C-alpha positions as CSV (number, residue, x, y, z in Angstrom):
1,X,-72.1,-9.6,6.7
2,X,-68.8,-9.8,4.7
3,X,-66.2,-7.9,4.0
4,X,-63.8,-8.2,0.9
5,X,-60.6,-6.4,1.8
6,X,-56.7,-6.5,1.9
7,X,-54.2,-5.5,4.6
8,X,-52.2,-3.1,2.2
9,X,-55.4,-1.5,1.3
10,X,-55.6,1.7,2.9
11,X,-59.5,2.2,2.4
12,X,-59.9,-1.2,3.5
13,X,-57.9,-0.6,6.9
14,X,-60.6,2.3,7.5
15,X,-63.6,0.0,7.3
16,X,-62.1,-2.6,9.4
17,X,-61.1,-0.2,12.3
18,X,-64.7,1.1,12.1
19,X,-66.1,-2.6,12.4
20,X,-63.5,-3.5,14.9
21,X,-64.3,-0.4,17.1
22,X,-68.0,-1.1,16.7
23,X,-67.6,-4.6,17.9
24,X,-69.5,-5.7,14.7
25,X,-69.3,-9.4,13.6
26,X,-68.3,-9.8,10.0
27,X,-66.6,-12.5,7.8
28,X,-63.4,-11.7,6.5
29,X,-62.4,-12.2,2.7
30,X,-58.9,-11.5,1.7
31,X,-58.5,-10.0,-1.8
32,X,-55.1,-9.2,-2.9
33,X,-54.8,-6.7,-5.6
34,X,-51.1,-6.9,-6.3
35,X,-51.9,-10.3,-7.5
36,X,-54.7,-9.4,-9.2
37,X,-57.3,-11.3,-7.2
38,X,-59.7,-8.2,-7.3
39,X,-59.9,-9.0,-11.2
40,X,-61.5,-12.7,-10.8
41,X,-64.5,-12.7,-12.4
42,X,-66.3,-13.5,-9.2
43,X,-65.5,-10.4,-7.5
44,X,-65.5,-8.3,-10.7
45,X,-69.1,-8.9,-11.2
46,X,-69.9,-8.0,-7.8
47,X,-67.8,-4.7,-8.4
48,X,-66.4,-3.6,-11.8
49,X,-64.1,-0.9,-10.3
50,X,-62.6,-3.7,-8.7
51,X,-61.5,-1.2,-5.8
52,X,-61.3,-2.3,-2.1
53,X,-63.1,-2.7,0.3
54,X,-66.6,-4.1,-0.7
55,X,-69.1,-4.5,2.4
56,X,-71.9,-7.0,1.5
57,X,-74.7,-7.3,3.9
58,X,-77.3,-9.9,2.3
59,X,-78.4,-8.2,-0.9
60,X,-77.0,-4.6,0.0
61,X,-73.2,-4.0,-1.0
62,X,-71.4,-1.0,-0.2
63,X,-68.6,0.3,-2.4
64,X,-67.8,3.6,-0.9
65,X,-65.5,3.6,2.3
66,X,-67.4,6.4,3.7
67,X,-71.0,5.1,3.1
68,X,-69.7,1.8,5.0
69,X,-68.3,3.3,7.8
70,X,-71.7,5.2,8.4
71,X,-73.2,1.9,7.9
72,X,-71.6,0.5,10.5
73,X,-72.4,3.4,12.9
74,X,-76.1,2.8,12.0
75,X,-75.7,-0.9,13.1
76,X,-74.4,0.3,16.7
77,X,-77.5,2.2,17.9
78,X,-80.5,1.7,20.1
79,X,-83.7,3.1,19.5
80,X,-87.1,4.0,21.6
81,X,-90.6,3.8,19.9
82,X,-93.4,5.6,21.9
83,X,-96.8,3.6,21.5
84,X,-100.0,5.7,22.1
85,X,-98.2,7.9,24.7
86,X,-98.0,5.2,27.5
87,X,-95.6,2.3,25.9
88,X,-91.9,2.5,25.5
89,X,-90.2,-0.3,23.7
90,X,-86.3,-0.2,23.2
91,X,-85.1,-1.7,19.9
92,X,-81.6,-2.9,19.2
93,X,-81.0,-2.2,15.4
94,X,-80.1,-5.8,13.8
95,X,-77.4,-6.3,11.0
96,X,-80.3,-7.1,8.4
97,X,-81.6,-3.6,9.2
98,X,-84.5,-4.7,11.4
99,X,-85.2,-4.0,15.1
100,X,-85.2,-6.5,18.2
101,X,-87.1,-5.9,21.2
102,X,-84.5,-5.3,24.1
103,X,-86.7,-3.7,26.7
104,X,-90.2,-2.8,27.3
105,X,-93.4,-4.9,26.4
106,X,-95.6,-5.4,23.4
107,X,-99.4,-5.9,23.8
108,X,-99.4,-7.9,20.4
109,X,-100.5,-11.6,19.7
110,X,-97.3,-12.1,17.6
111,X,-94.3,-11.8,20.1
112,X,-91.9,-11.6,17.4
113,X,-93.0,-8.2,16.1
114,X,-90.5,-6.3,13.9
115,X,-90.5,-3.2,12.3
116,X,-87.9,-1.9,9.7
117,X,-86.1,1.8,9.9
118,X,-84.5,3.7,7.2
119,X,-81.3,5.7,7.4
120,X,-80.3,8.7,5.2
121,X,-76.9,8.8,3.5
122,X,-75.8,11.3,6.4
123,X,-77.1,8.5,8.9
124,X,-79.9,11.1,10.1
125,X,-82.7,8.7,11.7
126,X,-85.8,9.0,9.8
127,X,-88.5,8.5,12.2
128,X,-91.2,6.2,10.5
129,X,-92.1,2.7,9.8
130,X,-92.1,0.7,6.8
131,X,-94.5,-0.6,4.2
132,X,-93.6,-3.7,5.3
133,X,-95.4,-3.9,8.8
134,X,-98.0,-6.4,9.1
135,X,-99.4,-5.2,12.4
136,X,-102.2,-2.5,11.9
137,X,-101.3,-1.3,15.5
138,X,-98.3,0.6,14.0
139,X,-99.9,3.5,13.2
140,X,-100.2,4.5,16.6
141,X,-96.5,4.7,16.8
142,X,-95.9,8.3,17.5
143,X,-92.2,9.0,18.1
144,X,-89.1,7.3,17.1
145,X,-86.0,8.6,19.0
146,X,-82.3,7.5,19.4
147,X,-81.4,5.9,22.6
148,X,-77.8,5.3,22.5
149,X,-75.2,5.6,19.5
150,X,-71.7,4.7,21.4
151,X,-69.2,7.1,21.0
152,X,-70.3,8.8,18.0
153,X,-73.4,10.7,17.4
154,X,-75.7,10.6,14.3
155,X,-76.0,14.5,15.1
156,X,-72.1,15.1,15.1
157,X,-71.7,16.6,12.0
158,X,-67.9,17.3,12.7
159,X,-67.0,13.7,12.8
160,X,-68.5,13.3,9.1
161,X,-67.0,16.5,7.6
162,X,-63.6,15.0,9.0
163,X,-64.2,11.9,7.3
164,X,-65.1,13.2,4.4
165,X,-62.1,15.8,4.5
166,X,-59.8,12.9,5.0
167,X,-61.2,11.0,2.2
168,X,-60.7,13.4,0.0
169,X,-56.7,13.1,-0.3
170,X,-56.4,10.2,-2.9
171,X,-53.2,8.0,-2.1
172,X,-52.8,6.0,-5.2
173,X,-50.2,8.5,-7.0
174,X,-48.5,9.5,-3.6
175,X,-48.1,5.7,-2.9
176,X,-47.0,4.9,-6.4
177,X,-44.5,7.6,-6.5
178,X,-42.7,6.1,-3.3
179,X,-42.3,2.8,-4.9
180,X,-39.2,2.0,-6.9
181,X,-40.0,2.1,-10.3
182,X,-39.0,-1.4,-11.4
183,X,-41.1,-2.7,-8.7
184,X,-44.0,-0.7,-9.9
185,X,-43.6,-1.4,-13.5
186,X,-43.1,-5.1,-12.8
187,X,-46.6,-5.5,-10.8
188,X,-48.1,-3.1,-13.6
189,X,-47.3,-5.2,-16.2
190,X,-48.4,-8.4,-14.3
191,X,-51.9,-6.7,-13.7
192,X,-52.4,-5.9,-17.2
193,X,-51.5,-9.7,-18.3
194,X,-54.2,-10.7,-15.5
195,X,-56.7,-8.1,-17.0
196,X,-56.2,-9.8,-20.4
197,X,-56.4,-13.3,-19.1
198,X,-59.5,-12.7,-17.1
199,X,-61.1,-11.1,-20.3
200,X,-60.7,-13.9,-22.3
201,X,-62.2,-16.1,-19.6
202,X,-65.4,-13.7,-19.2
203,X,-66.1,-12.3,-22.7
204,X,-69.5,-11.0,-21.3
205,X,-67.2,-8.7,-19.2
206,X,-64.8,-7.7,-21.8
207,X,-66.1,-4.3,-21.9
208,X,-65.5,-3.6,-17.9
209,X,-62.1,-5.4,-18.4
210,X,-60.9,-3.2,-21.3
211,X,-61.7,-0.1,-19.0
212,X,-59.5,-1.6,-16.1
213,X,-56.8,-2.4,-19.0
214,X,-57.1,1.6,-20.3
215,X,-56.8,2.5,-16.8
216,X,-53.9,1.2,-16.1
217,X,-52.0,2.8,-19.2
218,X,-53.5,6.0,-18.1
219,X,-52.0,5.6,-14.8
220,X,-48.7,5.2,-15.7
221,X,-49.1,8.3,-17.8
222,X,-50.3,10.4,-15.1
223,X,-47.6,9.5,-12.9
224,X,-45.1,11.7,-15.7
225,X,-47.2,14.4,-14.5
226,X,-45.1,16.5,-12.1
227,X,-47.9,18.9,-11.5
228,X,-50.5,16.2,-10.3
229,X,-48.0,14.4,-8.1
230,X,-47.2,17.7,-6.4
231,X,-50.7,18.7,-5.9
232,X,-51.1,15.2,-4.3
233,X,-48.4,16.0,-1.7
234,X,-49.3,19.1,-0.9
235,X,-53.0,18.0,-0.4
236,X,-51.4,15.5,2.0
237,X,-49.3,18.4,3.7
238,X,-52.4,20.4,3.9
239,X,-54.3,17.7,5.9
240,X,-51.5,16.9,8.4
241,X,-51.5,20.3,8.9
242,X,-55.0,20.9,9.9
243,X,-55.1,17.9,12.3
244,X,-51.5,19.0,13.5
245,X,-53.7,22.4,14.4
246,X,-56.9,20.5,15.8
247,X,-54.6,18.3,18.3
248,X,-53.3,21.3,19.9
249,X,-56.6,21.3,21.9
250,X,-58.0,17.4,21.9
251,X,-56.7,14.3,22.0
252,X,-58.3,12.6,19.1
253,X,-59.2,14.5,16.1
254,X,-62.8,15.3,17.6
255,X,-62.6,15.5,21.1
256,X,-61.1,13.1,23.9
257,X,-62.4,10.1,22.5
258,X,-61.6,8.0,19.5
259,X,-64.4,8.4,16.4
260,X,-64.9,7.1,12.9
261,X,-62.5,10.4,11.9
262,X,-59.8,8.8,13.9
263,X,-60.6,5.6,12.2
264,X,-60.6,7.2,8.8
265,X,-57.2,9.2,9.6
266,X,-54.7,6.5,11.4
267,X,-54.4,4.3,8.0
268,X,-53.0,7.5,6.4
269,X,-50.4,7.3,8.9
270,X,-50.0,4.0,8.8
271,X,-49.4,4.5,5.0
272,X,-46.6,7.1,5.5
273,X,-44.8,4.8,7.9
274,X,-45.4,1.7,5.3
275,X,-43.4,4.0,2.7
276,X,-40.7,5.2,5.1
277,X,-41.9,8.6,5.0
278,X,-42.1,8.5,9.0
279,X,-39.7,11.2,9.8
280,X,-40.8,13.5,6.8
281,X,-44.3,13.7,8.0
282,X,-45.0,12.6,11.3
283,X,-42.1,12.8,13.7
284,X,-41.8,16.7,12.5
285,X,-45.4,17.2,13.8
286,X,-45.3,17.0,17.7
287,X,-48.9,16.5,18.0
288,X,-49.7,14.0,15.5
289,X,-46.3,12.2,16.5
290,X,-47.9,11.9,20.3
291,X,-51.2,11.2,18.4
292,X,-49.7,8.5,16.5
293,X,-48.0,7.1,19.5
294,X,-51.3,6.7,21.4
295,X,-53.3,5.0,18.5
296,X,-50.8,2.2,18.0
297,X,-52.0,1.2,21.8
298,X,-55.4,0.6,20.8
299,X,-56.2,-3.2,20.1
300,X,-58.2,-2.6,17.2
301,X,-54.8,-0.9,15.5
302,X,-53.2,-4.0,16.5
303,X,-55.3,-6.3,15.0
304,X,-56.3,-4.5,11.9
305,X,-53.0,-2.6,11.0
306,X,-50.1,-3.8,13.5
307,X,-50.6,-7.3,13.1
308,X,-49.2,-7.1,9.8
309,X,-47.1,-4.1,9.4
310,X,-45.0,-4.0,12.5
311,X,-41.5,-5.5,13.0
312,X,-40.7,-8.8,11.5
313,X,-44.3,-8.9,10.3
314,X,-44.3,-6.1,7.5
315,X,-41.5,-8.1,6.0
316,X,-43.3,-11.0,6.0
317,X,-46.2,-9.5,4.8
318,X,-44.7,-8.3,1.9
319,X,-42.2,-10.8,1.2
320,X,-45.0,-13.6,0.8
321,X,-47.1,-11.2,-1.7
322,X,-43.7,-10.5,-3.8
323,X,-42.9,-14.3,-4.0
324,X,-46.5,-15.5,-4.8
325,X,-46.2,-12.8,-7.6
326,X,-42.7,-13.5,-9.0
327,X,-43.6,-17.4,-9.1
328,X,-47.1,-16.9,-11.0
329,X,-45.3,-14.7,-13.4
330,X,-42.6,-17.2,-14.0
331,X,-45.3,-20.1,-14.5
332,X,-47.3,-17.5,-16.4
333,X,-50.4,-18.3,-14.5
334,X,-52.2,-15.2,-14.8
């Protein structure tokens, strides 16, 4: 499994927190969007939206953040299969979507029996065996049931609803609004030059690159729209107020255990701190302030976010990117 991401990407942080919380083994590839690395043809052919993160497992590629997190959940459960009323076998889901027997005995001549399962978009287990099974005995399978899913239940609709609610807030314009104009315009101009250079290198992708170029110009125009920026801020405030109210009764967003709803929300708070808005949006909400202090102690937070944005590391992360940007621009190496 491979994850194409960057520490500065809010959605990348959400997916990485999910992967780390569930202990999923994956290969990490940094793609720096500030330097236009997401416009390189090798990445762009895989994902013409050029958005991060991109999760790849074999031929299966996921671009959507929530779908990726749900897929991570699907990798972390075990199931029980009942055969002919008397035989029960427990399987663990593997990264390739197949099952590995971890408990029980199969009375088949082929001891490496595998069967494949399917998971819906809402991560509800569908109890049937795939048409790829080679064993005729599979027709005797009577029931497939979830045995374990860790801290998150696939039937816990509240977790999924909170994930979707948090994901509805688009941080793009809010973030750009709080970046000084001279820096934002400098990066925007550089990215446009990168797109033009890549368009010349890969003429077969010219149409897709042209769409990204047009999108860059449209973004600058939208930032002049005071109503759009106001709506983005109001949406954020509404989300924070809802979480503040929810935390009156729980330690985390959904209950007293860290769930994928928290993995989706924590990067939002990290973005506010990175922009220097902690006092305005976090400290003034006592429940969220306590929650923020709690989640920062988690090893997964320290590995995914704290490693890059705590103390001197924050300056190191930003300075390295800024220096690379200036050097490439000076040498016209787009």
